[in-house]
C-alpha positions in Angstrom: 0.0 0.2 0.2 0.9 3.5 -1.1 0.3 7.2 0.0 0.1 10.2 -1.1 -0.6 14.1 -0.2 -3.3 15.8 -0.4 -1.6 18.1 -1.9 0.2 16.1 -4.8 -0.8 12.3 -5.9 2.5 11.7 -8.1 4.9 11.8 -5.4 4.2 8.8 -2.8 5.6 7.2 0.4 4.9 3.3 2.5 3.1 3.9 5.7 6.3 3.6 7.0 7.0 7.1 6.2 3.5 8.3 5.6 3.1 7.5 9.6 6.7 8.7 11.1 6.9 11.6 9.1 3.1 12.6 10.1 2.6 15.3 7.3 3.9 15.1 3.8 6.5 17.3 2.4 4.3 20.2 0.9 2.3 20.4 3.8 -0.5 18.0 2.6 -2.1 15.4 4.5 -1.0 11.3 3.5 -3.9 9.7 2.3 -4.0 5.4 0.5 -3.9 5.2 -2.7 -6.9 3.1 -2.5 -9.7 2.0 0.1 -9.1 -1.9 0.6 -11.6 -4.3 1.2 -12.3 -7.1 2.9 -12.9 -10.5 1.8 -16.6 -11.5 1.7 -15.7 -13.8 4.7 -14.5 -10.8 7.3 -17.0 -8.9 5.5 -20.2 -11.4 6.9 -18.6 -12.0 9.8 -18.2 -8.8 11.8 -20.7 -9.1 13.9 -20.0 -12.3 15.5 -15.1 -11.3 15.2 -13.4 -10.6 18.3 -12.4 -7.4 18.6 -8.6 -8.0 17.6 -9.9 -9.8 14.8 -11.1 -6.5 13.4 -9.0 -5.4 14.5 -6.3 -7.1 12.5 -8.6 -7.2 9.7 -8.7 -4.0 9.4 -5.1 -2.4 9.5 -3.5 -5.6 8.0 -3.9 -3.9 3.8 -2.7 -0.7 4.7 0.5 -1.9 7.0 0.7 -5.2 5.4 4.4 -4.2 3.8 6.0 -3.3 6.5 4.6 -4.7 9.1 4.4 -8.4 9.0 1.0 -10.4 10.5 3.5 -11.8 13.7 4.1 -8.7 14.7 1.0 -6.5 13.4 -1.2 -9.5 16.3 1.7 -8.3 18.5 0.8 -5.1 18.4 -3.0 -5.2 18.3 -3.1 -7.5 21.2 -1.4 -5.5 23.7 -3.3 -1.7 22.3 -6.3 -3.1 22.1 -6.9 -4.9 25.4 -10.3 -3.5 26.2 -12.9 -2.6 23.5 -16.3 -0.9 22.5 -19.0 -2.2 24.3 -22.0 -1.3 22.4 -24.9 -1.4 23.8 -29.1 -0.1 23.9 -29.7 3.0 25.4 -33.6 4.2 25.1 -34.3 4.0 21.0 -30.6 3.6 19.3 -27.6 1.8 20.1 -24.4 3.8 21.8 -20.7 2.1 20.9 -19.0 3.0 24.4 -15.6 4.4 22.9 -14.4 5.1 26.7 -12.8 1.9 27.9 -9.7 2.3 27.8 -7.5 4.3 29.7 -7.8 8.1 29.1 -11.7 7.6 29.2 -11.5 8.9 25.3 -11.4 7.3 21.5 -9.0 8.5 21.5 -6.7 6.0 23.3 -7.9 3.5 20.1 -5.3 5.2 17.6 -2.8 7.1 20.2 -2.3 3.1 21.4 -1.3 1.3 18.7 0.5 4.2 17.0 2.8 4.1 19.7 3.1 0.3 19.2 3.6 1.0 14.9 6.2 3.8 16.0 8.1 1.3 17.9 7.9 -1.0 15.5 9.2 0.5 12.5 11.9 2.3 14.0 13.1 -0.9 15.5 17.3 -0.3 15.3 17.5 3.9 15.1 19.2 5.9 17.7 17.9 8.8 16.3 15.7 9.9 18.6 12.2 11.1 18.0 10.3 14.3 19.0 6.7 13.8 18.2 4.4 16.9 18.3 0.6 16.9 18.9 -2.1 19.5 19.4 -5.0 18.5 21.3 -8.3 20.6 22.4 -8.5 18.1 24.8 -9.0 14.2 24.5 -5.8 13.4 21.6 -2.7 15.4 24.3 -4.1 12.6 27.4 -3.9 9.2 24.9 -0.6 9.9 23.6 1.0 10.5 26.1 -0.1 7.6 28.1 0.5 5.6 24.7 3.8 6.7 24.4 4.3 7.4 28.0 7.9 5.0 28.6 8.4 4.1 24.9 12.4 4.4 24.7 14.1 7.0 21.9 10.5 8.5 21.2 9.7 12.4 23.1 6.0 13.3 23.0 4.9 17.3 23.3 2.0 18.1 23.4 0.4 21.4 22.6 -3.1 22.5 24.3 -5.1 25.7 24.6 -4.6 27.0 28.0 -7.9 27.8 30.0 -9.1 25.7 27.5 -9.7 22.3 29.0 -11.3 20.1 31.9 -9.0 20.5 34.7 -9.1 16.3 34.5 -7.8 16.7 30.6 -5.2 19.3 31.8 -3.9 16.4 33.9 -4.0 13.9 32.4 -1.5 15.9 29.4 0.7 17.9 31.6 1.2 15.4 34.2 3.0 11.9 33.3 6.7 13.9 33.4 9.1 11.1 31.9 9.5 11.0 28.0 6.5 13.4 28.0 6.6 17.1 28.4 3.5 20.0 28.1 2.8 23.3 26.4 -0.4 25.4 27.7 -1.1 28.1 24.1 -2.1 31.4 24.9 -4.9 30.7 22.3 -7.2 28.0 21.0 -7.1 24.5 19.0 -6.8 26.2 15.9 -3.2 28.3 17.7 -2.5 25.0 18.3 -2.2 23.2 15.5 -1.2 25.8 13.4 2.5 25.2 15.5 2.6 22.3 15.2 1.8 22.3 11.3 5.2 24.6 11.1 6.7 23.2 14.2 7.0 20.2 11.3 7.2 22.6 8.4 10.8 24.3 9.6 13.6 23.0 7.5 16.4 24.3 10.4 14.0 22.0 13.6 13.8 18.9 11.0 18.3 19.3 10.8 18.0 19.3 15.0 15.9 16.4 14.9 13.6 13.3 13.7 10.3 15.2 13.9 6.3 13.2 13.4 2.9 14.0 14.9 0.3 12.0 16.7 -3.0 14.4 16.1 -5.4 12.6 13.6 -3.4 14.6 10.3 -1.4 11.5 10.9 -2.7 8.4 8.9 -0.7 5.7 11.3 -3.6 7.1 14.1 -6.1 7.6 12.1 -6.3 3.9 10.6 -7.3 1.9 13.5 -10.4 4.4 14.2 -11.8 2.3 11.3 -12.0 -0.4 13.8 -14.7 0.4 15.4 -16.7 1.4 13.0 -17.0 -1.8 12.0 -16.8 -3.6 14.5 -20.4 -1.2 15.6 -21.9 -1.5 12.6 -21.4 -5.0 12.5 -23.0 -6.3 15.4 -25.5 -3.9 14.7 -25.8 -5.6 11.5 -26.2 -8.8 13.6 -28.6 -7.4 15.8 -26.9 -7.9 18.6 -25.5 -5.8 21.9 -22.7 -6.4 24.4 -23.1 -6.6 28.4 -22.1 -2.8 30.5 -19.0 -2.8 31.1 -17.2 -1.4 34.5 -17.3 2.1 32.9 -20.7 2.1 31.0 -22.7 5.4 33.7 -25.9 4.0 33.1 -27.6 5.5 36.7 -30.9 2.7 37.0 -32.5 0.1 33.7 -34.6 1.8 31.7 -36.8 0.1 28.9 -34.9 0.1 25.4 -34.7 -1.0 22.0 -34.9 -4.6 20.9 -32.1 -4.8 17.7 -32.8 -6.3 14.8 -30.9 -8.2 12.7 -30.7 -7.1 9.0 -30.5 -3.6 9.2 -27.6 -0.7 7.9 -26.9 1.5 10.9 -26.7 5.0 10.1 -24.1 6.2 12.4 -23.7 9.9 14.4 -20.2 11.1 15.2 -20.2 14.1 17.1 -17.2 15.6 14.9 -14.5 18.0 15.7 -11.2 18.2 14.0 -13.2 15.4 11.3 -10.4 12.6 11.7 -12.4 10.4 13.3 -15.2 10.7 10.6 -12.6 10.2 8.4 -12.0 6.7 10.3 -15.2 6.0 9.7 -15.7 6.8 6.1 -12.8 3.9 5.0 -15.0 1.7 7.9 -17.4 1.9 5.2 -15.8 2.4 1.9 -14.2 -1.2 3.3 -17.9 -2.7 3.5 -18.7 -2.1 7.1 -22.3 -2.0 7.2 -23.4 0.9 7.4 -26.4 3.3 6.1 -24.5 6.0 6.1 -23.0 8.9 9.2 -24.0 12.0 10.6 -21.2 14.8 11.7 -22.4 16.1 14.6 -20.8 19.4 15.9 -21.3 22.6 18.6 -21.2 26.0 16.9 -18.3 25.4 15.2 -19.8 24.1 12.6 -18.0 25.1 9.4 -18.1 20.8 7.6 -22.5 20.9 8.4 -22.5 23.9 6.2 -20.1 23.0 3.8 -22.9 20.1 3.5 -24.6 22.2 2.4 -24.1 24.9 0.6 -21.0 23.0 -0.9 -18.7 26.8 0.3 -16.2 25.2 2.8 -15.1 28.7 5.1 -12.8 27.9 7.6 -12.8 29.9 10.8 -11.9 30.9 14.1 -12.8 28.1 17.3 -15.8 28.7 19.4 -15.5 27.9 23.0 -17.9 25.5 24.1 -18.5 23.3 26.6 -17.8 20.3 24.5 -14.2 21.7 24.4 -11.9 18.4 22.3 -14.7 19.5 19.5 -14.0 23.6 19.0 -12.1 23.0 16.2 -13.1 26.3 13.4 -10.5 24.5 10.2 -10.5 20.4 11.2 -7.4 19.7 9.8 -8.9 16.3 8.2 -11.3 17.8 6.2 -8.1 17.8 3.0 -8.9 14.1 3.7 -12.4 14.2 3.4 -12.3 16.0 -0.1 -9.5 14.5 -1.3 -11.6 11.2 -1.8 -14.9 12.6 -1.9 -16.8 15.7 -3.8 -19.8 17.9 -2.5 -22.6 15.5 -4.3 -20.6 12.8 -2.2 -20.3 13.6 1.2 -23.5 15.0 0.9 -25.0 11.1 0.3 -23.7 9.9 2.7 -22.6 12.6 5.4 -25.7 14.6 7.4 -24.2 17.5 8.8 -26.0 19.8 12.2 -25.0 21.4 14.7 -26.1 21.7 18.3 -25.5 25.0 20.7 -23.9 24.3 24.3 -28.4 24.8 25.9 -29.5 21.8 24.0 -25.9 19.9 25.0 -27.1 20.7 28.5 -31.6 19.9 28.0 -30.2 17.2 26.3 -27.8 15.5 29.2 -30.7 16.2 31.2 -33.3 14.4 29.5 -31.8 11.2 28.5 -30.3 10.3 32.3 -34.1 11.1 33.9 -35.7 9.2 30.8 -33.5 6.9 29.5 -31.3 6.4 33.1 -27.8 6.8 30.8 -25.3 10.0 31.4 -23.7 11.3 28.1 -20.8 13.3 28.4 -20.8 16.7 26.1 -19.5 14.7 22.8 -22.3 12.3 23.5 -25.0 15.0 23.9 -24.3 16.3 20.8 -24.3 13.7 19.1 -27.9 12.4 19.8 -29.2 16.0 20.2 -27.9 16.3 16.6 -29.4 12.9 15.7 -32.8 13.6 17.6 -32.5 17.1 15.3 -32.6 15.7 11.6 -34.9 12.5 12.8 -37.9 15.5 13.8 -36.8 16.8 10.1 -37.3 12.7 8.8 -33.9 13.2 7.2 -32.2 9.8 8.2 -32.7 6.7 6.3 -34.4 4.1 8.0 -33.3 1.5 10.3 -31.2 1.3 13.0 -29.0 4.5 14.6 -25.9 4.5 16.9 -24.2 7.1 18.5 -20.5 7.2 19.3 -19.6 7.7 23.0 -16.3 9.7 22.4 -15.9 10.2 26.3 -16.8 9.0 29.3 -18.8 11.8 30.8 -16.5 11.9 35.0 -14.4 13.6 32.5 -16.9 16.9 32.1 -17.7 16.3 36.0 -17.9 20.1 35.5 -20.4 20.1 33.4 -22.2 17.5 33.9 -22.7 16.9 37.1 -24.8 19.8 38.1 -27.2 18.6 35.9 -27.0 14.5 36.9 -25.9 14.0 40.0 -23.2 12.7 40.9 -20.8 10.4 38.4 -19.0 7.7 39.3 -15.5 8.4 38.3 -13.2 5.0 36.4 -9.8 4.4 38.2 -8.0 5.3 35.5 -9.5 9.1 35.7 -9.1 8.8 39.9 -5.4 8.7 39.7 -4.8 11.0 37.2 -6.8 14.0 39.1 -4.2 13.0 41.8 -1.4 14.2 39.3 0.6 17.2 39.1 0.2 19.6 36.5 3.6 21.2 34.7 3.4 22.3 31.6 5.2 25.4 30.0 2.9 28.7 28.9 4.1 30.4 25.7 1.8 33.0 22.9 0.5 31.7 20.1 3.7 32.4 17.8 5.9 29.7 16.4 9.2 31.7 17.0 7.9 30.7 20.5 7.4 27.3 20.3 10.9 26.6 18.4 12.9 28.7 20.8 11.1 26.3 23.3 12.0 22.4 21.8 15.7 23.7 20.9 15.3 24.4 24.4 14.5 20.5 24.8 16.3 19.5 23.1 
């Protein structure tokens, strides 16, 4: 499998080069030359396969030339020590993506990426420095995934004052080979700084650089796994038992799953890497009807889907902070694969306000006995809106719950009462924050990075 830049199809690289460099030399994002197809045997078995087997079959065609099957199997078994239960809540499915160590969906991609990097760099003496911008959950997941990995140093940039107290401790409380920079600005500023640093020739001569945002193809591909797993289970009419972290407050009447129904999947969306991974899973053969891209008031992509005109804008602060993105990087990947007309056929865009988000958290806790985090609540309410407008195709509906509500207790608990905190989050709250604060200036970031090399 070869990969090309979204800005230049004529020059291709292998998976190892695409992953380890992160960003293409021309500033574009790497995409695969083709989306591989599941075999008929795999496609028909997605509902009954073990999650790790789905992961192996999903990732294998993208990496087979650089990571042989036995090594990939070891990476998958080590990375995915948790799964994504598909449970029934009220009238729809919920795919819980928060059963990993940082209680957010980013754990899937970050843990695979860390292990893949370690394998791809075996025998390499020159240290690798990974730069990552985060609006909340990415930083914690990448930090946890790469903690203690020999020869790799991670620097996480996050918008100062715009992440939750728990998220900040997950990002800036680990030490070791993980460092943190608090940027006086927005996530878009952090993302801009990372891209500028990755393209800085003097810096590149001083250190091997890469990224760990969803701009890196090695973090995006493994995220396709839970789409195929969820769609396969829903199509088979199956659900999973609640996990230890499932935030139910009581058992209420739920849907009765039915077989043979391709599912509409709602994805809380910010930087659009998660949705792009879903599009890959759909193209590979997962039984997906269509997608819902649910955003907060940062609705750049829903507006594009309506008008055909893409207008990046300054991000606005909301209570679903991991989605506060006005210029989503992965839109460039989506555009490389799909025209506007094609996107409109398979993606419904919708935006949700903070007041609507709060109302949804309260209502679902009361009516369904289930606690949503602010991002998942955006997905739930967005689906409600589209159902009211008769825009969703007939069939099952699934919501991706991207983070545990305890990560946003300051928003959720005034509405629902106390939220039980998973052990991993309780331990993170005991950490001390250690981060350097800089302005949103590229030269200041470069200077800070030089100091640590």
